N, C-alpha and C positions, 0 to 999 in steps of 0.2 A: 679380691680375689690375692693382692699379694699378702693382707693378712692369713688368710687360706692357705699360702702354699708354706707361708711361716710356722703356723701348726704344727701342718704334717710334717715338716723336716725336724721341729722339736717334738714328737711323736716318737718320728721313727729313731732319733739319738737316743730316746728313753727306751724304746725297745730292745734298741742294741746293748745298752750297757744294763738291761733286766731289771728298771727302775719305771715304777708308776705313777701317775699323776697321783695319786692317792697316797703312795710310798712320800713323796716328795712333800705332802700336805701333813703327813705327820713329824714332819720337823719343823713345823709353820708355828706352832703353840711350843711359847714360852720357850723359843730358843736362847733367852737371854735366860743363864742360868740364876741369877736373882730372885724370880719369878718364880712362884708357886712351892717352893722346897721349904722345905720345917727344917732347919737345923736343929741336931741330935747333941745338946752339949754334954752328954753323957756319955757319948760314944768311946769307945777307947784308944780310935782313931786321933781325937780331937789334940790337935798342936801335934801330930809326929809327921816327921818329914821324911816321906818317902818318892825317892827315885822310879822314872818308869820310862822305858828306852823300849822302841817299837817301831811301826808304821802307822798304817792308813787306820787301822781300826784303835790303836792307843791315841790316834791324830784326832779322830771324829770325821772322817773324809767325807761322808755322806750324812752330817749334823752340823753343818757350821762348825767344827773343828771344835765340837763338844765333844768330848766321850765321857765314859765310868768317872773317867778319872776328874775332870771338871767337876761333876754330878758328886762327889767325895769330899770335894774342896767347900765344896758349898753344903752339903748337907752331914758332916763327921768334922770339918774343922782340918783335914791333913791339910799339910803343906809341902804342895808336890813340885818336883824338878818335874818336868814332862819332856822328854828327847822326841821325839815321833815326828816321821818325815816319811809320807805317804809312797808306796813303790818301790821303798826299800828294801834287802836283804839282809840277813846275819853274816854269811858268808862274803866274798868277793875281795878283791883288791883298790878299790876305790874310797874317798875317803866318808862316804855316804854310805857306807856298808855299815850295821851294827854296833861291833866293837872299834872301829874306826869313832867315829861319832860318841861314843860313849868315851873315848880317851879323853879327845879333841874338847869335848862341849859341857861332861859332869865334873864340877869342880873336885878335884881329888881331897883337899882339906873339909871336906865339907861331911857331917856327921849325918848318916841317914839311918832309920830306925829298919829301911826295908827297900829292898831293892827288886824290882817289878819289871820282867822281861816277858815281852809277845811273841811267840812262838811264829815265826813269821809264814805265810801262804807264799809269800814271793820268790823264795830261793828255788823252788821247781815249778809254779806258776809260771813267772819271769824269764827270771835268769838261768833256769833247767843247771843250777848247782847239782852235783852229788852228794847223797847224805854222806857218804865216805864211813869210815871206821873208827871206834872210839881208842884213843890211843892208851897204851899203857903207860904213859909217862902223865906225870904233875906237874912239869915245867912248862911253863908259859911256852919257851919261843919252841915247843916241840907239837906245837899243834899244827894241822894244815887248815888255815882258813878260806882256804878255797873250796872246801865242801861245808855242809852244815855243821855237822857233827865237831868238826873244828873248831868252828867259828862259837858255838854255845860249848865246850869247852874252855874255849876264849875267856868268854866273858866270865864262866863260873868262877875261873883262878882268879881272874882281875878284879872282879867285885869281892872275892875273899880277901884277897891282899892288900886293896887299896881303902876297903869302906869296912872292912870287919863287922855284914850286917847279914841279918836272913835276907836268902835270895832266893825268888819266886820267878819262874817261868809262866804263863800261863796261855794255854792253847784257845785257838780261834774257833768259832762255827763255821763250819766250810762243809755244808750237805752232800754229801755223797762224793767225797773227795776222799778213795782211798790210797793214794799214793799222800796226802796229808796225814791220813791213819798210822802212815809206815813210819813218818817223821815223832809223831807224838810218841808210837812205840819205843823210837830209839829215845826219847827225851826219858821215860820212863827208866831205859838203861843207864843215860845217865843218872840218873837220882842216885841210882846204886853208887853211882861213882862219888858223886859231887855231895851229894843230901841236900840237894835244894827241894822248897817243897814247888807242886803242879797244882794249878787251879785248873783244872781240866774240863773245858766248857767241850772242847767236842765231841765226850764219849759220855755228857749228861744227859741224859734220853729225855726225863722231865723238862727240860729247858730247852730242849731242843725242839720240842713236843710244844712248847709257847712260844717260840722266838716264831716258828716255821709255821705257825697256825694259819691255815686259808683266810686272806682278809683281814688277817690283822696287822698289815701295814708296820710289823717291829722290823722289819729287815727289808733294807730298802734293794739288796740286791741275795746270793747265795752266800756271800762271806760279812757282808758290811750291815751294821745294824743303823734303824735311823735313829731319832731324838727319841722319841717312843719305844724303842729296843732297848735302846743303854740304860732306860730309866728302868725298864724291866730285870736288866743285870746288872746292875749298879747294887741291889743289896746281896747279890751273890759274894761279890769282892770285897762287901764289907765284913760278910762275916768271913768267908777265909781270910781275909789280910788280920781281923779282930783274932783271930786261933792261930796266926802267925806270932803274933805280940803277944800270945797269950802262952807260949812256948808250945802249942799245940803241933 
């Protein structure tokens, strides 16, 4: 009887989080990234040092902290600096927001070949930060970092001034979230000002159709991939980042 109650409770928790037994099993195989990954010695990414700033998608929250970052490390030989904390936002006043962690935890004197930032879903979903307005200024101290737009501009300026490397923002898979779609539109507006690269998962219809295919168990919920899903996403990041390093 106790075991039955435990299973019922566990099942209820999975339903609340939108995670299924089968999606969990999609993480069970090969969670150790040393297994079943063929190293591509000819990858243009081999030996490239890349910083990754983000939250749960960059971290790999529902895949044993293994994300596309770790898969590229094993497959392509990138040297990642992965600064990812689940549940954090780009904007805000705490030391856990993106730009504060960027300043405190990513070495200023380190050479990077690229700097990749996740466009967080948490700014609106969890913290309800306003999108804000695009500033006419290019001065770091003029950006309103209590808004998501201001935080993005702060990150763009800081990366340009500190590491002088290509800056990339990637959007999340976020099925049916129109408000996140508005934030993606703002990112494109900011691209015109700051000239960073966008890896747009949100608007990639073919990729979304594959990731959210019924009974594929590529996603643990509407936002977070399983390890199986990350294996589908990784070639897309490989191609896009290779283009960045080729100057495309």
